[in-house]
Phi, psi and omega in degrees: 000141179251153178285169183300319182288324180292319179295319180296319181294321178295319179294321179297320178294322179292318180296320179295319178297315178298319179299314181297319180296315181294317179295318179297318178296320178297318180294318179297318179295322179291325184268352182288149176280130180286138181300133179082007180226153181260006181237155180280171180297322180295318179296320178295322178295319179297316179297317180297319179293322177297316178297317178300313183295322177299312180294321180295315181292326175296317180298319180292328183284346179292146180289000000 
């Protein structure tokens, strides 16, 4: 049996490990090359945001 402070510390360590695993998996997915494409997910996101901003600024400039 563990005392209250020891159990809390063990749970805190487990949560930190889970957090690191999830963040690392997210970063790998973002930087991975998408099948059938020569650009990463981040590059595709940047292109999509540039296109959105171009269209948005054109829409605002209309009378």
